C-alpha positions as CSV (number, residue, x, y, z in Angstrom):
1,M,0.0,0.0,0.0
2,E,2.8,2.4,0.9
3,K,4.7,1.5,-2.2
4,K,1.6,2.2,-4.3
5,F,1.2,5.5,-2.5
6,F,4.8,6.4,-3.4
7,I,4.3,5.5,-7.1
8,K,1.1,7.6,-7.2
9,R,2.8,10.5,-5.6
10,R,5.8,10.3,-8.0
11,T,3.4,10.0,-11.0
12,A,1.5,13.1,-9.8
13,L,4.7,15.1,-9.4
14,L,5.9,14.0,-12.9
15,S,2.6,15.0,-14.4
16,F,2.9,18.3,-12.7
17,L,6.3,18.8,-14.4
18,S,5.1,17.9,-17.8
19,F,1.9,19.9,-17.6
20,S,1.5,23.0,-19.7
21,F,1.5,25.1,-16.5
22,F,5.1,25.8,-17.4
23,P,5.8,28.1,-20.4
24,S,8.8,27.5,-22.6
25,F,11.9,28.9,-21.1
26,A,15.5,29.2,-22.4
27,F,17.8,28.5,-19.5
28,S,21.1,30.3,-19.3
29,D,24.2,28.3,-18.6
30,E,24.0,29.2,-14.9
31,N,20.4,28.1,-14.5
32,S,21.0,24.9,-16.4
33,N,23.9,23.8,-14.1
34,I,21.7,21.3,-12.5
35,K,24.6,19.2,-11.1
36,Y,25.8,22.2,-9.1
37,M,22.3,23.0,-7.8
38,M,21.9,19.3,-6.8
39,R,25.1,19.2,-4.7
40,S,24.9,17.8,-1.2
41,H,24.4,20.0,1.8
42,F,25.7,19.2,5.3
43,I,26.0,20.6,8.8
44,G,28.7,19.2,11.0
45,S,32.2,17.9,10.6
46,K,33.0,15.5,7.7
47,N,35.0,13.5,10.2
48,A,32.1,13.0,12.5
49,P,31.7,9.3,13.3
50,I,27.9,9.4,13.0
51,K,26.5,10.4,9.6
52,I,22.8,11.1,9.4
53,K,20.7,11.6,6.3
54,E,17.5,13.6,6.9
55,Y,14.7,13.1,4.3
56,F,12.2,16.0,4.6
57,S,9.4,17.7,2.7
58,L,9.1,21.5,3.1
59,T,5.3,21.2,3.4
60,C,5.5,18.5,6.0
61,G,4.3,19.6,9.5
62,H,6.3,16.9,11.3
63,C,9.5,18.0,9.5
64,A,8.9,21.6,10.7
65,T,8.4,20.3,14.2
66,F,11.7,18.4,14.1
67,H,13.6,21.5,12.8
68,Q,12.0,23.8,15.4
69,L,12.2,21.6,18.5
70,T,14.6,18.7,18.1
71,L,17.3,19.8,15.7
72,P,18.6,22.8,17.8
73,K,19.3,20.4,20.7
74,L,20.8,17.8,18.4
75,K,23.0,20.5,16.9
76,E,24.2,21.9,20.2
77,K,25.0,18.5,21.8
78,Y,26.2,16.4,18.9
79,I,26.7,18.3,15.6
80,D,28.6,21.4,16.8
81,V,31.1,19.3,18.8
82,G,31.9,17.1,15.8
83,K,30.0,13.9,16.8
84,I,27.4,14.0,14.1
85,Q,27.2,15.2,10.5
86,L,23.7,15.8,9.1
87,E,22.9,15.8,5.4
88,F,19.7,17.4,4.1
89,I,17.9,15.5,1.4
90,D,14.8,16.9,-0.4
91,Y,11.9,14.5,-0.4
92,P,9.0,16.7,-1.6
93,L,5.5,15.2,-0.9
94,D,3.5,17.6,-3.2
95,R,3.7,20.2,-5.9
96,L,4.3,23.1,-3.5
97,A,7.1,21.3,-1.7
98,I,8.9,20.7,-5.0
99,L,8.6,24.3,-5.9
100,A,10.0,25.3,-2.5
101,A,12.9,22.8,-2.8
102,A,13.7,24.2,-6.3
103,L,13.8,27.7,-4.8
104,A,16.2,26.7,-2.0
105,R,18.5,24.9,-4.4
106,T,18.7,27.9,-6.8
107,L,19.5,30.6,-4.2
108,P,22.9,32.3,-4.5
109,N,25.8,32.3,-2.0
110,D,25.3,28.8,-0.8
111,S,22.1,29.8,1.1
112,Y,20.4,26.4,0.9
113,I,20.5,25.5,4.5
114,E,19.5,29.0,5.7
115,A,16.6,28.8,3.2
116,I,15.5,25.4,4.5
117,N,15.4,26.7,8.1
118,I,13.4,29.8,7.1
119,L,10.9,27.8,4.9
120,L,10.3,25.3,7.7
121,N,10.1,27.9,10.5
122,K,7.7,30.0,8.4
123,Q,5.8,26.9,7.0
124,K,2.4,28.0,8.2
125,Q,2.9,31.4,6.6
126,W,3.5,30.2,3.1
127,A,2.4,26.5,2.8
128,Y,-1.0,27.1,4.3
129,S,-1.6,30.5,2.6
130,N,-4.3,31.2,0.0
131,K,-1.5,32.5,-2.2
132,P,1.5,30.2,-1.4
133,I,3.5,31.2,-4.5
134,D,3.3,34.9,-3.5
135,E,4.5,34.0,-0.1
136,L,7.4,32.0,-1.5
137,M,8.3,35.0,-3.6
138,S,8.4,37.2,-0.5
139,I,10.8,34.7,1.2
140,S,13.0,34.7,-1.9
141,R,13.4,38.4,-1.7
142,L,15.3,37.8,1.6
143,F,18.0,36.3,-0.5
144,G,18.0,39.1,-3.1
145,I,15.9,37.2,-5.7
146,S,14.0,39.5,-8.1
147,S,10.5,38.8,-9.3
148,K,11.8,38.0,-12.7
149,D,14.4,35.5,-11.3
150,F,11.8,34.0,-9.1
151,E,9.6,33.2,-12.1
152,K,12.5,31.6,-13.8
153,I,13.1,29.4,-10.7
154,M,9.4,28.4,-10.7
155,E,9.9,27.3,-14.4
156,N,13.1,25.3,-13.9
157,V,11.6,21.9,-14.8
158,P,14.9,20.1,-15.3
159,L,15.9,20.9,-11.7
160,M,12.6,19.7,-10.4
161,Q,13.0,16.6,-12.4
162,E,16.4,15.9,-10.8
163,I,14.9,16.5,-7.3
164,I,12.3,13.8,-8.1
165,N,14.9,11.5,-9.6
166,K,17.1,11.7,-6.5
167,M,14.0,11.2,-4.3
168,E,13.2,8.0,-6.1
169,K,16.7,6.7,-6.0
170,E,17.0,7.4,-2.2
171,S,13.6,5.8,-1.6
172,K,14.6,2.6,-3.3
173,Q,18.0,2.5,-1.5
174,F,16.6,3.1,2.0
175,N,12.9,2.3,1.7
176,I,11.8,5.9,2.6
177,E,8.0,5.9,3.2
178,S,7.3,9.1,5.1
179,T,8.9,12.3,6.3
180,P,10.9,13.1,8.2
181,T,13.0,9.9,8.0
182,F,16.6,9.7,9.3
183,I,19.1,7.1,8.1
184,I,22.0,6.7,10.5
185,N,25.3,5.5,9.1
186,N,23.5,4.1,6.1
187,E,22.1,1.3,8.3
188,H,19.6,2.4,10.9
189,K,16.3,4.3,10.5
190,I,14.3,6.7,12.7
191,T,11.0,8.0,11.4
192,G,8.7,10.9,12.5
193,A,9.2,14.1,14.4
194,V,10.4,12.4,17.6
195,S,11.4,14.4,20.6
196,F,15.1,15.1,21.3
197,K,15.0,12.6,24.2
198,D,13.5,9.8,22.0
199,F,15.8,10.6,19.1
200,E,18.9,10.5,21.3
201,E,17.9,7.2,23.0
202,K,17.3,5.6,19.6
203,L,20.5,7.1,18.2
204,L,22.7,5.9,21.1
205,T,21.1,2.4,20.9
206,F,22.0,2.2,17.2
207,V,25.6,3.4,17.8
208,K,26.1,1.0,20.7
209,S,24.9,-2.0,18.6
210,Q,27.0,-0.9,15.7
211,N,30.2,-0.7,17.9
212,S,29.5,-3.9,19.8
């Protein structure tokens, strides 16, 4: 059932990308540099013994809760002291989430992580708005994006396609079924917006079993 749900969601996203909603657009060399836009983003030391992948959707309420309540404590106790490296991986659950992910990946000056934090902290402001695209445009202005450039981002179908392709690849590799999902050292899984205490307990249990 969950696998069918994923297939239906992916089909819907692909249909959205191919729909005539998008006008034809001639991308510049900079905008067509999809490989650069799709680069990985981390916080924490590359030498950290614990590597965590976080799969999140920018319209997911549980993802916002994790970033607001659990991540700050995880960052202070484990990430900032070099014990954990956290990788952010887009896993958009709907049309609006993929537009927001494309926006974050297109922003200049390596602002992806800052944008993710803002989008999740302001999620109710834009994701539940009657005019979510207008709200996304307002957020993009915080990063110096003009209205014209914002429109180009919203039309960057190749980038959105790559986001979906990566989502599908990661889902097959780690059997991602919901957001947020966390993969620890490519082996263990935590799902849901668990509290810091529960997250820490599960994390330490996994690490202990791995080292035993």
